[in-house]
C-alpha positions as CSV (number, residue, x, y, z in Angstrom):
1,M,173.8,-127.0,-38.4
2,P,170.4,-125.5,-37.9
3,D,168.2,-124.3,-39.5
4,N,167.8,-121.4,-37.8
5,F,172.3,-120.3,-37.9
6,D,172.8,-117.3,-37.0
7,S,176.2,-116.6,-39.0
8,Q,177.0,-113.3,-37.0
9,R,176.1,-114.4,-33.8
10,F,178.3,-117.8,-34.4
11,Y,181.2,-114.6,-35.1
12,T,180.4,-112.8,-32.4
13,I,180.5,-115.9,-29.6
14,V,184.5,-116.7,-32.0
15,G,185.1,-113.6,-31.5
16,R,185.0,-112.9,-28.1
17,N,186.6,-116.3,-27.4
18,I,189.3,-115.5,-29.3
19,E,190.0,-112.0,-27.1
20,Q,189.2,-113.9,-24.2
21,L,191.9,-116.4,-24.4
22,R,194.2,-113.8,-26.2
23,K,193.7,-111.8,-22.8
24,S,194.4,-114.7,-20.2
25,K,197.2,-115.5,-22.6
26,N,198.6,-112.6,-21.8
27,Y,198.7,-112.0,-26.0
28,T,198.5,-107.8,-27.6
29,L,196.8,-107.6,-30.3
30,Q,200.0,-106.7,-31.7
31,S,201.6,-110.4,-30.2
32,L,198.8,-112.2,-31.6
33,A,198.7,-110.6,-35.5
34,D,202.6,-112.0,-35.0
35,E,201.5,-115.2,-35.1
36,L,199.3,-116.0,-37.1
37,G,201.1,-113.3,-40.1
38,V,198.1,-111.0,-40.0
39,T,198.0,-107.2,-39.6
40,K,197.0,-105.3,-35.2
41,K,194.0,-104.3,-36.6
42,T,193.0,-107.8,-38.8
43,V,192.7,-109.3,-35.2
44,H,190.2,-106.7,-33.6
45,R,188.1,-106.8,-36.4
46,Y,187.7,-110.7,-36.1
47,E,187.2,-110.4,-32.4
48,N,184.7,-107.7,-32.7
49,A,183.2,-109.7,-35.7
50,E,183.9,-106.6,-38.3
51,I,185.4,-109.7,-40.8
52,K,184.9,-113.2,-40.8
53,V,187.1,-116.0,-40.1
54,S,188.5,-118.6,-42.2
55,I,187.9,-121.8,-41.0
56,D,192.2,-122.4,-41.6
57,R,193.3,-119.0,-39.6
58,L,190.2,-120.5,-36.8
59,I,192.6,-124.2,-36.6
60,Q,195.5,-121.4,-36.8
61,I,194.4,-118.9,-33.6
62,A,193.8,-122.2,-32.1
63,K,197.1,-123.5,-32.4
64,V,197.9,-120.1,-31.7
65,L,195.9,-119.8,-28.4
66,N,196.7,-123.2,-27.9
67,T,192.9,-124.6,-28.0
68,T,190.6,-126.7,-29.9
69,V,188.2,-125.2,-32.8
70,E,185.2,-126.4,-30.6
71,Q,186.4,-123.9,-27.8
72,L,186.5,-121.2,-29.5
73,T,182.8,-122.1,-31.6
74,E,182.0,-123.4,-28.1
75,G,181.2,-127.0,-30.0
76,I,179.8,-125.6,-33.0
77,L,182.0,-126.9,-35.3
78,I,184.4,-129.8,-34.3
79,Y,187.6,-130.2,-35.8
80,D,189.5,-133.5,-35.8
81,E,193.3,-133.1,-36.8
82,S,193.9,-136.7,-37.2
83,K,191.2,-136.6,-40.4
84,K,193.8,-134.3,-42.1
85,R,194.2,-135.1,-44.9
86,R,197.8,-135.3,-45.7
87,A,199.4,-134.2,-49.2
């Protein structure tokens, strides 16, 4: 990551992308929340960058919305599931 990384801007980008994809896939705040096992308020707070989305949750959101972590983060983060550690 660059030295001038702005985490607030990052979470704003992620939140905006979650909201846009959620709406394009016809998910309500509640339906996405149900899929993620969180509250509607939590999803709303992710979308408005009021709280930070964990990496694990970001991966889960990407799967539910049938997209990639790269798309949600506009390429700032890259997730390669094939390199995921196996238990």
